N, C-alpha and C positions, 0 to 999 in steps of 0.2 A: 505494500499499497504505498501511495506518498503521497505528501501531504500537500495541498493547492499551493502550486507558486503567485504570486502576484507578482511577479518583477511581470516587464513587455520581455517584450519576442519569444514568448515560451511556450511554441507551438505545439510543443512534444508533451501534453499534458500527457495522462492516466492514470487514472482511479481506479482500484482492483477489488471488485466485488463477490467473492467466491475465487470463482474461477472465469469469469468478465471481466475485460478490462474495456472500461469507458475514457475514451477521449474529449468528453470534453466534461467540464466542470460545473453545469446544469441539466437539472430535468424538468422534464414536462409533466406536474404533479398531473394528479389521477382528478377528475371531477366529473362528480354523477351528470347524464347524460349534458356531457360539454364531449370528452375524451373519444370521440368514437375515430372511428378510420377513416373521415372525408375534415379529421378537425387536427389529424395525429398527421395528415398529411402536408396541409398545409405549414404548418410547423415543418416540420421536412423540408417543404420547401424553399425554406432561406437556413436550417440551420440540420448538416449533416451528419451529426456527431452526440448528438442529444441523448439521451436515454428519456422515451419514449414512454406515456405510461396507459393503460386499458383508462374504458371506463370499472367502478367498483361493480366486479359481479358476484351475485348471491351465490352462494354455496347452493343452497336450499334451491335456489330457480336450476341451479345448473344441471343440478344432481335429480330434478324430475325431467329432466329433458323435452323445457317448454318447450313451442312452436318459437314467440315473439325474441329466445333469448339468446335466438342465432345471429345478430347481428351483433351480437355487442364481441364479441370471439374473433371475426371478420381481423384479416391484416397483410402487409401488403409485404413483402421483399425488401423493400428499403422503411419500413417499419422502425425497422432493426437494429440496433439493440432496443424490448421493448419488453417492459414488464403488464404480466398479469395481475391486474388487484385481485385480493377473491376476500369477502366480509363474510363471515357467519363466524358462530360460536360453541360450533360442534366438532371439536377435533379430529375425531372421527371421518366426520361428513365433509369437512376440509379439508385431510388427506386426501379424501377420496374425489373429492372436488379439481387436487391440483393435480390426482391423478389423469384426471379424465387430458385437463390444459394438456398433458406431455402428449394426450396420441395425439394431438392434433398434428397436421402434413411439416405445419413449420409451427415448433414448441418456443412458450415463454422463451428468453434469455435467462429471468429473472419473475418468480413470485414473489408478491407483496402483499402485506395482510393487511386490512384497512383495521386497526386502532384507534381511526380517531374521526370516523364521523359521529358530526354535532347531530343529526338529523332525529329529531324525536323519533317516528317510525323505524329508524337503526336502532336506536339503544335501548327503545323501547323492551325491543325485544331479544335484547341479551347482547348483540356483532357494535363494532362502529367501537364510540368512545367507552361506552359500558362497559368493555374487556377491560381498562385500566381500572374496574373499583370488585373484578376475579381476575386480578395477575394470573395465579395459578392454571386455572382454564385460556388465562392466554399464551404460559406457556409451553401448557400441552399443549395448545394447536403449534407451536411454531417448533416445538418437537416432534405432532404427527405427521406434518409436510416435512420437515427435514428428511426423515425415515424414508419417506415414497417417493421425493423425487431429488435427481444426481446436478442439477442447478440452483444455485443461491437462492437462498428463502431475506426478504427484506421486509421489517415493520418499520408502520406510516405512523402514530402514534398524541397526542396532544403533551403540554402540561400538567393538566391532569384534570378531574372529571372539572373541581368547582376549583374556585382558588384558597378552600380550605382542605383540599384534598393533591395538592402538588406532587404525584410522585415520580414524575416524569427521572428522576435521578435510580432509582432502586429500579423504575420499567427497563429502563436501556439498559441497567445491568441482568436482573433476570432475566431481558429480550434475548442479551448475548451467550451468556449462560444457558440458554437454551438452544443456542446453534443460530440464531440469526447474523448475515453474513451483512445486515448495515442494518442502521437506523433511519429516519427520519423523524421529524418532531415539528407541528404545526409549533412555536411559539406562543400560542393563545388556550385557555383551558375548552375544553365542554361548553362547560354555562355561558361565556363571551359567546360562542357562534362564529362571527365571524366582525364580527363589532368591537369599537378600542386599538388598541392597537397591540402587535405583535412585540412578547418581549422579550429578545435576542437576546438582553443580556444574560435573563434567566440562566439559559445552556450553555454557559460559556464553560464550565467548570467537565463539564460531558469527558470531553476528551482524555483529559486526567482520568477521568476512571473507565472507560473503553480503549477496548483493540479494532473495532471496528470501523467502518468509514460512518458519519457522521452527514446525514445531507439536514438542514435549516433551512426553512418555509415558513412563508409568512409576510408580506407588505412588503416584499420585492420588486417593483411596479418598475426600476428603470437598472443600468450600468453601473449607478453609484453606487444605488443603493445596493447592491448584490453586494459588492466592493468592501460595506458600509457593514452589513452582514458577515459575512465572512471574516472583518478582523476584528469581533464583539465577543459572534458565538467561538471562533477556531471551528468552527463545520471544515468537514474537508470542502464540499459541494452546495449550491444550494437546489430549491425545488423551488419549482415558479409557479402559478397554477392562471389563478383569477387576471391576475392584469394582463395575459398574453391575449381573453378577448380582446377583437377588435387588433389586436396589433401582433398578429403570428409569427414577425420576425423580432420581439423583442427577444428573447434566447438564443436567436445567435448573434443580435445586439450584444447581451450582456458575454458571451460566447469573448466573441473578440473584443468586449473591455477586459475582463481578465488576463487573458494571456499576450494580448495584444500590445495594451493601452491605448487601440484606436477606438474614437467613439461615435460611431456610426450612426448620422442623422434617420430619424426613423424615419416607415413609411407617411407620405402625406396625403392628406383626407381625400385626395383622385385615386392616391392609390391601394386605400381604404374601400375606395366603395366599390371599386373594380372585381374587391376580393371580395366582399361579399356579393359580388356576384359568383364569380369563383366558386363561392361558399354553399352557397341555395345550388350552384347548379351542381355542383357533387353532390348532399346533402339528395336532390331529388335522382340522381343515377341507385345513391344508394339502397334508398328505401322508399319508394316510390312518392308520388308529386300531392297526394294526397297530404300523408306524415312528413312529406320534407318542408310542405309552407307552414302548419302551427310549430313546427320544432327547430325551426330557424326565426321566429319570431322572439328569445331569446337573445340574443346574440346582434342584431340589427341596431339598439339603442348603442351597442361599443362600435361601430360603425362609421353610424352616424357621430359619434359625440363631438364636439365646435361646429362646426356647420351652427351658422346663426337661426338659422331658421332649423334645428335639428329637432323639435317639439312636434312641432306641425309633420313632416314627414317620418315622425318616427311613428304618427298614428294613424299613415297611410298605410305606411310597410305593413302592421302591426292589425291594423282591419280587413286587411283584402287575403282572398282566400285564391282569387285569376292569378297561380303564375306569373302569364302574360302583364297581366298588368304590372304587379310585384320586380320585372324585369325594367320593362321599361320606365318605372319609376328611376331606377337607379341608374341609370343607364341616364335617364335625364339629368339628373342628378351628380354626375360623373361629368358630363360635358355641361355644364353649366361654371362648373369650377373653374 
């Protein structure tokens, strides 16, 4: 394992996670309902080496062979390195789900275990962040999956369930002892959800206590913030999630800033509108026009952010169910810029 080199002109960065060697210090964080195949392909359009991650995949859903679960598993060759994220709280079922993933034509590079999702319906079932309250079960899940697969296993979790239950240090040590090859910490508690500020300083002592790679996550919105986060946390790398919405070039910009010192200008608004069209078309190809149109509504506010009449444009894009009307509107916006 190598620590992140922050000096300029270091294009030979390597970070070893088990038997996987990463050439980028940046990972796309998993986001439910976001990081599907088309979204990952947009990230890959700019960043060629970053570790990408799927949406959260329910182990229950996977083992039930539900027809609506097939799309979430799809990948392309250039997706790799690619981590598949599993959620659940039953060690044997999680191991069986991991085994099933290993039977795919292109198997995962890494299997990530979701112990950080704060959504109520997830934690009420004992999954996600709820596992930080049941560390013995969390450890058994890691052990069960490690005994089943021959690829690295990572764990993503938070500072704790509440501000009074910040057990991230003990949890990190336990995950390593259980066999985890790396960890990612979102620097908020479950009770914070996504509000407030990520507390990077809180995890600054972890690298003195563990020997596996640490990814820091939360509020990394610019290349400069990425560098600041690494300096404060002492992490080996970072995971970027929500900040990539409407900015699929962000991970590449962060990579270049960290490894070469080059501060690449972000995509202009015209480019972002064209990316929105590209994204929409990719989703139509992926899931069909009927499902793609409502699915894309969550993304439009990010692509058009900054336009003087963004609110009115957002209303038009999100209220229409006609593909041609939406594309015409986006083209019109692009041509007027």
